The first five atom37 places (N, CA, C, CB, O) and aatype in JSON, in Angstrom:
{
  "aatype": [12, 6, 5, 8, 11, 10, 14, 2, 0, 16, 10, 9, 10, 19, 13, 7, 9, 10, 15, 9, 19, 16, 4, 4, 4, 18, 7, 9, 10, 7, 10, 9, 13, 7, 9, 19, 0, 10, 19, 10, 0, 11, 11, 0, 16, 0, 19, 18, 10, 6, 2, 14, 6, 2, 18, 16, 3, 18, 7, 2, 19, 11, 16, 7, 11, 9, 10, 0, 9, 9, 7, 9, 19, 10, 15, 0, 10, 18, 10, 9, 12, 16, 9, 7, 12, 19, 0, 13, 13, 7, 13, 3, 6, 9, 5, 3, 14, 6, 10, 12, 5, 6, 1, 12, 6, 6, 10, 10, 7],
  "atom_mask": [
    [1, 1, 1, 1, 1],
    [1, 1, 1, 1, 1],
    [1, 1, 1, 1, 1],
    [1, 1, 1, 1, 1],
    [1, 1, 1, 1, 1],
    [1, 1, 1, 1, 1],
    [1, 1, 1, 1, 1],
    [1, 1, 1, 1, 1],
    [1, 1, 1, 1, 1],
    [1, 1, 1, 1, 1],
    [1, 1, 1, 1, 1],
    [1, 1, 1, 1, 1],
    [1, 1, 1, 1, 1],
    [1, 1, 1, 1, 1],
    [1, 1, 1, 1, 1],
    [1, 1, 1, 0, 1],
    [1, 1, 1, 1, 1],
    [1, 1, 1, 1, 1],
    [1, 1, 1, 1, 1],
    [1, 1, 1, 1, 1],
    [1, 1, 1, 1, 1],
    [1, 1, 1, 1, 1],
    [1, 1, 1, 1, 1],
    [1, 1, 1, 1, 1],
    [1, 1, 1, 1, 1],
    [1, 1, 1, 1, 1],
    [1, 1, 1, 0, 1],
    [1, 1, 1, 1, 1],
    [1, 1, 1, 1, 1],
    [1, 1, 1, 0, 1],
    [1, 1, 1, 1, 1],
    [1, 1, 1, 1, 1],
    [1, 1, 1, 1, 1],
    [1, 1, 1, 0, 1],
    [1, 1, 1, 1, 1],
    [1, 1, 1, 1, 1],
    [1, 1, 1, 1, 1],
    [1, 1, 1, 1, 1],
    [1, 1, 1, 1, 1],
    [1, 1, 1, 1, 1],
    [1, 1, 1, 1, 1],
    [1, 1, 1, 1, 1],
    [1, 1, 1, 1, 1],
    [1, 1, 1, 1, 1],
    [1, 1, 1, 1, 1],
    [1, 1, 1, 1, 1],
    [1, 1, 1, 1, 1],
    [1, 1, 1, 1, 1],
    [1, 1, 1, 1, 1],
    [1, 1, 1, 1, 1],
    [1, 1, 1, 1, 1],
    [1, 1, 1, 1, 1],
    [1, 1, 1, 1, 1],
    [1, 1, 1, 1, 1],
    [1, 1, 1, 1, 1],
    [1, 1, 1, 1, 1],
    [1, 1, 1, 1, 1],
    [1, 1, 1, 1, 1],
    [1, 1, 1, 0, 1],
    [1, 1, 1, 1, 1],
    [1, 1, 1, 1, 1],
    [1, 1, 1, 1, 1],
    [1, 1, 1, 1, 1],
    [1, 1, 1, 0, 1],
    [1, 1, 1, 1, 1],
    [1, 1, 1, 1, 1],
    [1, 1, 1, 1, 1],
    [1, 1, 1, 1, 1],
    [1, 1, 1, 1, 1],
    [1, 1, 1, 1, 1],
    [1, 1, 1, 0, 1],
    [1, 1, 1, 1, 1],
    [1, 1, 1, 1, 1],
    [1, 1, 1, 1, 1],
    [1, 1, 1, 1, 1],
    [1, 1, 1, 1, 1],
    [1, 1, 1, 1, 1],
    [1, 1, 1, 1, 1],
    [1, 1, 1, 1, 1],
    [1, 1, 1, 1, 1],
    [1, 1, 1, 1, 1],
    [1, 1, 1, 1, 1],
    [1, 1, 1, 1, 1],
    [1, 1, 1, 0, 1],
    [1, 1, 1, 1, 1],
    [1, 1, 1, 1, 1],
    [1, 1, 1, 1, 1],
    [1, 1, 1, 1, 1],
    [1, 1, 1, 1, 1],
    [1, 1, 1, 0, 1],
    [1, 1, 1, 1, 1],
    [1, 1, 1, 1, 1],
    [1, 1, 1, 1, 1],
    [1, 1, 1, 1, 1],
    [1, 1, 1, 1, 1],
    [1, 1, 1, 1, 1],
    [1, 1, 1, 1, 1],
    [1, 1, 1, 1, 1],
    [1, 1, 1, 1, 1],
    [1, 1, 1, 1, 1],
    [1, 1, 1, 1, 1],
    [1, 1, 1, 1, 1],
    [1, 1, 1, 1, 1],
    [1, 1, 1, 1, 1],
    [1, 1, 1, 1, 1],
    [1, 1, 1, 1, 1],
    [1, 1, 1, 1, 1],
    [1, 1, 1, 1, 1],
    [1, 1, 1, 0, 1]
  ],
  "atom_positions": [
    [[79.83, 121.21, 69.31], [79.83, 119.73, 68.9], [80.32, 118.9, 70.68], [81.29, 119.45, 67.27], [81.26, 119.32, 71.36]],
    [[79.55, 117.88, 71.02], [79.3, 117.47, 72.05], [80.3, 116.42, 72.91], [78.18, 117.09, 71.78], [79.88, 115.29, 73.16]],
    [[81.62, 116.82, 73.34], [82.54, 115.92, 74.17], [81.78, 114.5, 74.73], [83.08, 116.85, 75.51], [80.65, 114.07, 74.93]],
    [[82.85, 114.2, 74.82], [82.81, 112.39, 75.18], [83.94, 112.77, 75.89], [83.0, 110.89, 73.83], [84.79, 113.66, 75.8]],
    [[83.54, 111.39, 76.98], [84.72, 111.12, 77.67], [85.49, 110.0, 77.32], [84.46, 111.03, 78.9], [84.98, 108.9, 77.14]],
    [[86.5, 110.18, 77.24], [87.89, 109.68, 77.09], [87.25, 107.84, 77.06], [89.19, 110.31, 78.7], [86.34, 107.83, 77.89]],
    [[87.34, 106.9, 76.66], [87.23, 105.39, 76.6], [88.28, 105.37, 77.78], [87.63, 104.5, 74.99], [89.09, 106.29, 77.92]],
    [[88.24, 104.52, 78.41], [88.54, 104.17, 80.03], [90.33, 104.61, 80.7], [88.29, 102.15, 80.14], [91.47, 104.25, 81.02]],
    [[89.21, 105.78, 80.53], [90.05, 107.11, 81.49], [89.89, 106.63, 82.98], [89.19, 108.94, 81.35], [90.81, 106.62, 83.8]],
    [[88.71, 106.28, 83.19], [88.09, 105.92, 84.47], [88.66, 104.4, 85.07], [86.42, 105.9, 84.22], [88.43, 104.03, 86.22]],
    [[89.23, 103.8, 84.33], [89.74, 102.05, 84.56], [90.98, 102.66, 84.2], [89.06, 100.46, 83.44], [91.21, 103.3, 85.23]],
    [[91.87, 102.88, 83.49], [92.95, 103.05, 83.08], [93.9, 103.31, 84.48], [92.86, 104.12, 82.02], [94.9, 102.75, 84.92]],
    [[92.55, 105.17, 85.22], [93.68, 105.66, 86.48], [93.01, 103.96, 88.11], [92.97, 108.43, 87.23], [93.62, 103.66, 89.14]],
    [[92.07, 103.54, 87.72], [92.16, 102.58, 88.61], [93.21, 101.5, 88.83], [91.2, 102.08, 88.46], [93.6, 101.09, 89.92]],
    [[93.74, 100.97, 87.24], [94.42, 99.74, 87.11], [95.85, 100.97, 87.75], [94.4, 98.75, 85.18], [96.78, 100.33, 88.23]],
    [[96.0, 102.08, 87.78], [97.61, 102.43, 88.15], [97.9, 102.33, 89.28], [0.0, 0.0, 0.0], [98.97, 101.92, 89.72]],
    [[96.21, 102.97, 90.36], [96.61, 103.28, 92.02], [96.4, 101.58, 92.41], [95.24, 104.67, 93.11], [96.53, 101.27, 93.6]],
    [[96.09, 100.57, 91.45], [96.19, 99.29, 91.69], [97.31, 98.45, 91.61], [95.47, 98.85, 91.09], [97.65, 97.35, 92.03]],
    [[97.91, 99.62, 90.7], [99.52, 98.88, 90.34], [100.77, 99.0, 91.3], [100.14, 99.55, 88.95], [101.83, 98.38, 91.23]],
    [[100.33, 100.08, 92.31], [100.79, 100.49, 93.47], [100.58, 99.64, 95.13], [100.2, 101.77, 93.41], [101.3, 99.03, 95.92]],
    [[98.61, 100.22, 94.99], [98.67, 99.07, 96.18], [99.21, 97.59, 96.31], [97.47, 98.85, 96.5], [99.57, 96.92, 97.28]],
    [[99.12, 97.25, 94.6], [99.45, 95.3, 95.12], [100.65, 95.06, 94.38], [98.07, 93.82, 94.5], [100.89, 94.07, 93.69]],
    [[101.61, 96.35, 94.66], [103.04, 95.86, 94.64], [103.84, 95.19, 95.6], [103.69, 96.76, 94.42], [105.01, 94.87, 95.4]],
    [[103.45, 95.06, 96.27], [103.92, 93.38, 97.08], [103.69, 92.38, 97.41], [104.17, 93.15, 97.87], [104.25, 91.72, 98.28]],
    [[102.31, 91.96, 96.38], [102.06, 91.43, 96.57], [103.26, 89.89, 95.66], [100.82, 91.96, 96.56], [102.88, 88.96, 94.96]],
    [[104.69, 90.27, 96.12], [105.38, 89.18, 95.05], [105.64, 89.94, 93.89], [104.41, 87.85, 94.62], [106.36, 89.34, 93.09]],
    [[105.31, 90.96, 93.57], [105.34, 92.37, 92.69], [104.72, 91.22, 91.31], [0.0, 0.0, 0.0], [105.28, 91.45, 90.24]],
    [[104.13, 90.59, 91.29], [103.33, 90.1, 89.87], [101.99, 90.73, 89.34], [102.92, 88.64, 90.01], [101.64, 91.13, 88.23]],
    [[101.23, 90.63, 90.94], [99.92, 91.76, 90.6], [100.49, 93.41, 89.58], [99.21, 92.4, 92.59], [100.45, 93.88, 88.45]],
    [[101.0, 93.74, 90.99], [100.93, 95.14, 90.91], [101.92, 95.6, 88.97], [0.0, 0.0, 0.0], [101.65, 96.62, 88.33]],
    [[103.04, 94.47, 88.49], [102.85, 94.41, 87.48], [101.99, 94.18, 86.27], [103.3, 94.11, 87.58], [102.07, 94.81, 85.21]],
    [[101.08, 93.12, 86.59], [100.14, 93.35, 85.05], [99.12, 94.31, 85.83], [99.18, 91.63, 84.15], [98.21, 94.59, 85.05]],
    [[98.99, 94.77, 86.78], [98.1, 96.22, 86.79], [98.73, 97.12, 85.64], [98.22, 97.15, 88.41], [98.4, 97.66, 84.59]],
    [[99.55, 97.01, 86.25], [100.52, 98.39, 85.56], [101.05, 98.13, 84.05], [0.0, 0.0, 0.0], [101.28, 99.02, 83.24]],
    [[101.21, 96.6, 83.81], [101.56, 96.57, 81.73], [99.89, 97.0, 81.2], [102.15, 94.2, 80.77], [99.47, 97.66, 80.25]],
    [[99.19, 96.22, 82.37], [98.46, 96.68, 80.88], [96.93, 98.28, 81.21], [97.39, 94.6, 80.13], [95.91, 98.48, 80.55]],
    [[97.46, 99.06, 82.46], [97.37, 100.04, 82.63], [97.69, 101.24, 81.07], [98.16, 100.0, 83.81], [97.08, 102.0, 80.33]],
    [[99.33, 100.59, 81.36], [100.99, 101.5, 80.08], [99.47, 100.7, 79.32], [103.77, 100.58, 79.73], [98.37, 101.02, 79.77]],
    [[99.54, 100.07, 78.63], [98.94, 99.99, 77.21], [97.37, 100.45, 77.05], [99.07, 98.45, 76.71], [97.1, 101.06, 76.01]],
    [[96.48, 100.26, 77.82], [95.45, 101.11, 77.68], [95.36, 102.87, 77.6], [94.81, 100.68, 78.64], [94.48, 103.66, 77.25]],
    [[97.01, 103.04, 78.21], [96.32, 104.35, 78.39], [97.37, 105.02, 76.91], [96.56, 105.21, 80.35], [97.58, 106.16, 76.51]],
    [[97.76, 103.86, 76.49], [98.34, 104.1, 74.66], [97.31, 104.34, 74.01], [99.05, 102.78, 73.76], [97.29, 105.28, 73.21]],
    [[96.23, 103.54, 74.2], [95.41, 103.38, 73.04], [94.56, 104.34, 73.1], [94.75, 102.16, 72.9], [93.8, 104.52, 72.15]],
    [[94.49, 105.46, 74.62], [93.9, 106.07, 74.93], [94.06, 107.43, 74.44], [93.89, 105.81, 75.9], [93.25, 108.26, 74.01]],
    [[95.65, 107.47, 74.65], [96.19, 108.62, 73.76], [96.16, 108.28, 72.61], [97.47, 109.09, 73.96], [95.26, 108.97, 72.14]],
    [[96.64, 107.52, 71.67], [96.09, 107.98, 70.51], [94.67, 108.34, 70.31], [96.36, 107.15, 69.68], [94.52, 109.38, 69.67]],
    [[93.53, 107.72, 70.72], [92.51, 108.24, 70.09], [92.42, 109.68, 71.02], [91.17, 107.18, 70.06], [91.39, 110.25, 70.66]],
    [[92.93, 110.27, 71.81], [92.69, 111.17, 72.3], [93.47, 112.23, 71.19], [93.01, 111.04, 73.73], [92.66, 113.04, 70.74]],
    [[94.38, 112.35, 70.85], [94.86, 113.13, 69.85], [94.88, 112.94, 68.85], [95.68, 113.4, 69.89], [95.72, 113.58, 68.21]],
    [[93.98, 111.96, 68.07], [93.13, 112.67, 66.84], [92.01, 113.41, 66.85], [92.72, 111.87, 66.05], [91.69, 113.88, 65.75]],
    [[91.31, 113.64, 67.79], [90.56, 114.92, 68.08], [90.39, 114.57, 69.55], [89.08, 115.22, 67.18], [89.68, 113.78, 70.17]],
    [[91.76, 115.91, 70.01], [91.48, 116.47, 71.41], [90.16, 117.07, 71.95], [92.36, 117.44, 71.58], [89.55, 116.99, 73.02]],
    [[89.96, 117.72, 70.76], [87.88, 118.46, 71.49], [86.72, 117.78, 72.19], [86.74, 118.89, 70.21], [86.19, 118.11, 73.25]],
    [[86.3, 116.28, 71.01], [85.71, 115.65, 71.26], [85.71, 115.04, 72.85], [85.87, 115.08, 70.34], [84.59, 115.12, 73.35]],
    [[86.63, 114.53, 73.63], [87.01, 114.1, 74.4], [87.72, 115.25, 75.97], [87.74, 113.25, 73.55], [88.58, 116.11, 76.16]],
    [[86.53, 114.4, 76.85], [87.52, 114.61, 78.02], [88.43, 113.78, 78.74], [86.95, 114.98, 78.89], [89.04, 112.8, 78.32]],
    [[88.44, 114.46, 80.33], [89.2, 113.09, 81.36], [90.91, 112.74, 81.0], [88.22, 111.32, 80.93], [91.65, 112.01, 81.66]],
    [[91.26, 113.54, 79.71], [92.85, 113.09, 78.91], [93.53, 113.39, 80.82], [93.75, 114.75, 76.97], [94.06, 112.57, 81.57]],
    [[93.26, 114.64, 81.02], [93.83, 113.88, 83.0], [93.81, 112.91, 83.39], [0.0, 0.0, 0.0], [94.91, 112.41, 83.62]],
    [[92.84, 112.28, 83.62], [92.96, 111.04, 84.39], [93.72, 109.86, 83.75], [91.63, 110.58, 84.71], [94.22, 108.95, 84.41]],
    [[93.78, 109.95, 82.37], [94.59, 108.9, 81.23], [95.54, 109.17, 81.71], [94.65, 109.02, 79.62], [96.13, 108.17, 82.15]],
    [[96.3, 110.57, 81.96], [97.79, 110.86, 82.01], [98.42, 110.72, 83.8], [97.99, 112.63, 81.31], [99.6, 110.61, 84.16]],
    [[97.47, 110.76, 84.45], [97.39, 110.68, 86.09], [97.97, 108.73, 85.83], [95.15, 111.14, 87.04], [99.07, 108.27, 86.15]],
    [[96.79, 107.95, 85.19], [96.61, 106.83, 85.42], [98.3, 105.98, 84.61], [0.0, 0.0, 0.0], [98.39, 104.79, 84.32]],
    [[98.85, 106.51, 84.52], [99.94, 106.87, 83.5], [101.54, 106.7, 83.84], [99.73, 108.34, 83.19], [102.52, 106.06, 83.45]],
    [[101.1, 107.84, 84.99], [102.6, 107.92, 85.88], [102.49, 106.77, 87.51], [102.85, 110.06, 86.51], [103.32, 106.34, 88.32]],
    [[100.91, 106.64, 87.32], [100.49, 105.51, 89.08], [101.55, 104.35, 87.78], [97.63, 104.71, 89.8], [102.66, 103.9, 88.07]],
    [[101.04, 104.18, 86.8], [100.8, 102.6, 86.37], [103.16, 102.58, 86.24], [99.27, 102.33, 84.01], [103.9, 101.61, 86.39]],
    [[103.36, 103.39, 86.07], [104.85, 103.75, 85.74], [106.15, 103.71, 87.44], [104.64, 105.7, 84.93], [107.27, 103.4, 87.83]],
    [[104.69, 104.37, 87.89], [105.35, 104.24, 89.28], [105.07, 102.8, 89.41], [104.71, 105.21, 90.57], [105.85, 102.12, 88.74]],
    [[104.0, 101.97, 90.23], [103.54, 100.54, 90.12], [105.02, 99.73, 89.5], [0.0, 0.0, 0.0], [106.17, 99.6, 89.9]],
    [[104.39, 99.38, 88.53], [105.6, 98.4, 87.82], [106.96, 98.73, 88.05], [105.56, 98.4, 86.28], [107.78, 97.83, 87.89]],
    [[107.42, 100.08, 88.47], [109.52, 100.37, 89.18], [109.41, 99.66, 90.15], [110.31, 102.15, 89.9], [109.98, 98.57, 90.18]],
    [[108.28, 100.31, 91.7], [108.11, 99.65, 92.91], [107.32, 97.67, 92.82], [107.0, 100.9, 93.76], [107.74, 96.85, 93.64]],
    [[106.69, 97.41, 92.19], [106.47, 95.61, 91.47], [107.91, 95.38, 91.28], [105.46, 95.33, 89.62], [108.44, 94.4, 91.8]],
    [[108.6, 96.26, 90.52], [109.63, 95.23, 89.82], [111.23, 95.11, 91.1], [110.17, 96.12, 87.85], [112.33, 94.57, 91.23]],
    [[110.29, 96.03, 91.74], [111.85, 96.29, 91.99], [112.23, 94.92, 93.76], [112.05, 98.73, 92.48], [113.27, 94.45, 94.23]],
    [[110.61, 94.8, 94.18], [109.96, 94.07, 95.35], [109.86, 92.48, 93.93], [107.95, 95.11, 96.21], [109.53, 91.34, 94.28]],
    [[110.09, 92.69, 93.05], [110.45, 90.98, 92.8], [111.56, 91.09, 92.39], [109.63, 90.02, 91.76], [111.66, 89.91, 92.04]],
    [[112.63, 91.57, 92.09], [113.95, 90.92, 92.45], [114.44, 91.04, 93.69], [114.94, 91.34, 91.7], [115.65, 90.8, 93.77]],
    [[113.7, 91.43, 95.04], [114.46, 91.69, 96.19], [113.87, 90.16, 96.79], [114.1, 93.32, 97.09], [114.48, 89.47, 97.61]],
    [[112.53, 89.81, 96.19], [112.0, 88.47, 96.52], [112.78, 87.61, 95.87], [110.59, 88.23, 96.19], [113.26, 86.73, 96.59]],
    [[113.17, 87.57, 94.3], [113.61, 86.7, 93.95], [115.45, 86.11, 94.74], [113.39, 87.11, 92.56], [115.86, 84.95, 94.88]],
    [[116.14, 87.42, 95.1], [117.06, 87.29, 95.43], [117.16, 86.9, 97.12], [0.0, 0.0, 0.0], [118.12, 86.18, 97.37]],
    [[116.74, 87.08, 97.68], [116.24, 86.42, 99.12], [115.97, 84.59, 98.99], [114.52, 87.29, 99.58], [116.69, 83.66, 99.36]],
    [[114.61, 84.59, 98.3], [114.91, 82.85, 97.62], [116.33, 82.43, 97.27], [114.13, 82.6, 96.05], [116.78, 81.34, 97.62]],
    [[117.09, 83.44, 96.49], [118.6, 82.37, 96.03], [119.22, 82.58, 96.37], [119.27, 82.11, 95.01], [120.33, 82.17, 96.02]],
    [[118.92, 83.84, 97.88], [120.7, 83.6, 99.07], [120.07, 82.93, 100.14], [121.73, 85.39, 99.95], [121.0, 82.42, 100.76]],
    [[118.83, 82.59, 100.8], [118.7, 81.97, 101.63], [117.91, 80.59, 101.57], [118.36, 82.75, 102.32], [117.9, 79.58, 102.27]],
    [[117.14, 81.08, 100.2], [116.62, 79.41, 99.76], [115.37, 79.4, 100.64], [0.0, 0.0, 0.0], [115.08, 80.08, 101.62]],
    [[114.72, 78.43, 99.99], [113.15, 78.71, 100.05], [112.23, 78.17, 101.41], [112.51, 77.94, 98.7], [111.18, 78.52, 101.96]],
    [[113.32, 77.09, 101.62], [112.77, 76.01, 103.25], [113.12, 77.37, 103.99], [114.03, 74.1, 103.99], [112.14, 77.71, 104.65]],
    [[114.14, 78.25, 104.1], [114.71, 79.05, 105.38], [113.44, 80.58, 105.37], [116.87, 79.62, 105.02], [112.9, 80.99, 106.4]],
    [[113.28, 80.99, 104.43], [112.26, 81.98, 103.95], [111.12, 81.5, 104.88], [111.9, 81.94, 102.22], [110.56, 82.28, 105.65]],
    [[110.78, 80.16, 104.78], [109.14, 79.58, 105.27], [109.38, 79.48, 106.88], [108.59, 77.7, 104.49], [108.52, 79.8, 107.7]],
    [[110.19, 79.17, 107.1], [110.6, 78.8, 109.08], [111.13, 79.98, 109.43], [111.98, 77.42, 109.63], [112.22, 80.34, 108.99]],
    [[110.28, 80.83, 110.41], [111.21, 82.02, 111.18], [112.43, 81.19, 111.73], [110.31, 82.9, 112.63], [113.41, 80.86, 111.06]],
    [[112.23, 80.92, 112.94], [113.25, 80.11, 113.9], [114.91, 80.21, 112.51], [112.33, 77.85, 114.36], [115.98, 80.8, 112.62]],
    [[114.35, 79.33, 111.35], [115.4, 79.18, 110.92], [116.17, 80.2, 109.86], [115.22, 78.09, 110.55], [117.22, 80.1, 109.23]],
    [[114.99, 81.39, 110.01], [115.35, 83.02, 108.93], [116.05, 83.95, 110.36], [113.24, 84.18, 108.02], [116.87, 84.79, 109.99]],
    [[115.85, 83.9, 111.65], [116.27, 84.69, 112.59], [117.81, 83.98, 112.57], [115.3, 84.67, 114.03], [118.76, 84.75, 112.59]],
    [[118.14, 82.17, 112.52], [119.05, 81.89, 112.7], [120.26, 82.82, 111.61], [118.83, 80.53, 112.69], [121.36, 83.3, 111.9]],
    [[119.59, 82.8, 110.46], [120.52, 82.57, 109.29], [120.89, 84.33, 109.33], [119.65, 81.77, 107.6], [121.97, 84.74, 108.9]],
    [[119.52, 85.54, 110.07], [120.15, 86.55, 109.77], [121.61, 86.91, 111.27], [118.77, 87.75, 109.51], [122.52, 87.74, 111.19]],
    [[121.31, 85.94, 112.46], [121.86, 86.37, 113.24], [123.42, 86.28, 112.67], [121.42, 85.78, 114.41], [124.24, 87.19, 112.54]],
    [[123.54, 84.88, 112.39], [124.57, 84.25, 111.53], [125.3, 85.38, 110.81], [123.92, 83.21, 110.49], [126.43, 85.69, 111.16]],
    [[124.52, 86.16, 109.57], [125.11, 87.4, 109.01], [125.31, 88.47, 109.26], [124.81, 87.68, 108.32], [126.02, 89.21, 108.58]],
    [[124.53, 88.91, 110.66], [124.64, 90.2, 111.26], [125.49, 89.65, 112.31], [123.25, 91.0, 111.7], [125.62, 90.71, 112.93]],
    [[126.22, 88.75, 113.03], [127.71, 88.67, 113.38], [126.86, 87.71, 114.81], [0.0, 0.0, 0.0], [127.54, 87.22, 115.71]]
  ]
}
């Protein structure tokens, strides 16, 4: 029987990589790419487990899933840090470098 490539295996891998690369874009893009990669990986895994002998590229799905999880964690941490900084310093201080430097000097002594 002829083996076929697993649907969306390469896309899952690419989205997993993009979730890590874009985690510093305020955390939003990394979360989106990571969640989409996990959903696609779940569907691809279900298809693979029905007939494992008919499909190849399951390694890409597993790797993409791991990268997506890492990307989601990094993005969530960055998003929490960004929200914390806005809550602590205020939006105006973050946008003005001089005001931010004054605020940091006050905190550090």
